[in-house]
N, C-alpha and C positions, 0 to 999 in steps of 0.2 A: 076549350073543353076538353080534353078527350073524352072519346065516347066508349072505347075497349080494353080490355086489356089481354098479355099473350098470359094463356095458363103454363101451366109446367111442361103439358106436352106439347104446348105449340100451336093448339087450338087458339082462339080469341075467343072472348067473351065478352057480355057486357058491364061496363064498368059500374060498381052499385056502391054508393059509398055506408049503405047502410050494415053491407059486410063484416067492413071496416070496425065501421061501432058495433058489431056485436061481433067478434073479434076481440077488440077491447073490453069490452063489455066483460067477456069468460075471462080473457087475463086479470080483470080487477076486481070480481067477484070469489077467484082465488084464493084472495091477499084481506077479503072481508067488502069490497067497494060494493054500492048498491045504487049509484047515482047514472040511470044510463042515458043521462040529459048529459053530465059531464061528457061520458064516453062520445058523445053522439058531437058534442062540441070538439074536442079531439082529433074524429076521426076529418070535420072537418077540416081542422088544420093539417092533418094529412094532407089531404085535398090540394089546400091552397100552396103548400111547398110545392107538391108533383105538378102543378101548374104552372110556378115558377121554373121548373126543374126540366119541365121534357114540354116538347111543344106540339102544339097542338095538333100535329097530325102525325105522331110520334105515340106509340102504346106504351104505356110501362109495363111491364112484369111483374108477377107472383112477388116475386123476390125483390124488387125493387120497388113496390109499395111496403113490402114488409119491413124493407129496410128504412125506410122512411117511418112506417109506426114507430120502429126501437127509438127514431131521434127524435121526433115529437116527444116522444115518451120520458125520454129522457132528460130532455131539455123542459120539459114544463114543469120537471119533480116529483114526476108519478113514478122513482126509481122500482117501486115493487112490483108493479102493474108490469115495467117492462121486463122483471126478471121474470114472470111468468110469462108472458110473450116471448119471450127467447127461448124458453125452456118448453115452451109446445114447439116453435121451429125446429129447436134439435132434434126433437120425437120425430121429426118430419127426413134430416141429416144426419147420417150416422156411417164409422166407418165401421165395416162388416167382414165378419171370415166368409171370402166361399171355395167352392170346390167345382166340380165336374163331373157330367153323368151321360149315358149314350145309351139308348136302346137295346143295344147289342153284350151289354154287360150283362153276364149269365141270370143276377138277381133282377132283370126286368125283360125275358126274351119274352114271359108267357103276356106280357103285354104289348108289345111290338113298340110299334112306334106313337104309341097313346098316353095321354097323361090321368090323374087319376080320375077323372070325371069321363073318359072313353071319348076325347075325342083327342085331335093330330095333336103333335108336340111341336110346338112354331120354332121356329125357325128361316127370317127372313130378312131381310134389307133393314127392316123397319120396327117389327116385333118378335122378342123369342122367349122362350117358355124357360120356368125358374122351378125348383121343388124347395117346400120350406116345413118349417113344422109351423100346421097353421093356427095353433093357437099364439103364435109371435105373427104371420103374415097369413090373412085368411085366405082363402080361396078368393081368386082375383082381384087379389094386390098390385099393384103396378108402380113400377118404378126406375128406376135410372142409374145407371154407373156412372159414377164421372169418367170423361175422356172419351165416352161409347158414343155411340150417334143411334143408341139402341133401346126402343119401350120393353121392359121385361116387366110380366105378367106369371105371378103363380101362378099356377092350375096345375099343380103335382106335391106333391111328399115323399117320401122315404124315411123308412125307419130310424136309420139312423140320426137322421134332423133332428128327433122329437126330443125335447129336452136344449134346443141348443138356438143358438142366433144364427147357426151357420145354413146356409143358400147355395144350389146346386143348382149351379148353372147348366143348364140341356144342349148337347151339343150333336150333331149328326152322327159323327165317326168318334172313333177309339182314338184316332191321330191329334183331331182339335182337344179332344176330352183328354189327351196326355198335355198337350202344348198351355192348358187355363189351367192347369195340377192346382195348387191351391194358392191364395195371394189373397191378401184384403184389400176391401175397397170402399170407396166414400159413397157412399148410396143416399139417391134422394127417393120418398115415396112421394110419388102423381097421389096415387087415389088408394085408399085402403079398399082392401077389400069386404066384403059383407061376410060379417061372423055366423047370420043366420044361414046362408045358403053352407056356410062350413061343416056346421054344427048336422045342416041337416043331411048333407054327404056323410058325414061321419060319423050319423047316431044310427045308420044302419048297417053299421062293421065296427061296433064295438067287440063285435067277439075276436077283434085283433088286438094286442095291449098295447101296440103304437096306436092306435084308431082312439081306443079307449082314452090314452094319455090326454092324449090333444083335446077330443072331448069336453072331457072335465077343464084342463089346463083353461080350454077357452070360453067356457061356460065361467069362471072363477075373473079373467078377465074383461068379459061384458059385463058383470054384475058391478065391477069396480071401472066402469067405464072409461076401459084402456085406450080405446078407438077413437081416433081422432077423424070427423068429419073436412071428406077432402075439402079443396076450394074449388 
């Protein structure tokens, strides 16, 4: 039996069947389910099928485990729970509109190559910065774009992004910014940022209309339990 899994960001983590059971139970409660023992039994079926599919020397990925959860739920007649589970997964993977910005633009000159929390904007071979409406993608949200090797982190915002789902990808110069232009990409959330940290930063900036708008929208989304916990 395998003992580790591969997370979305490439790191390994200990395999825990209880996490699968909890994810199934969470989906089940959305459609009126109350039996954790059934969820745990289904998780054990998922584990058995994974063991039959992958050699013990191979660690399955989070996506492979989630694919197997869907199959087990559907094969065992739990179609409503399967639908909720699929919707949960869809919350992480989405097609979004992106634009690009750089620190030498006129409206960013006052801040230089620094983000909204005062640290350096990131542009390395592994991690890169992005700006977004923090009520949609809270500060610290990390994601990947299909076809690219980088991990993006939301550490900036922009007034033009408020009220939209658009993500602004940081580029170190105007040439690269123009090359990016406007494009739709398939994006997968690796880990949601911390809404509490976002509220703390925005709370002291509510004198600015866009910060005030993000603060109010974020409070509302938190009260509705919008943000899913990362695996």
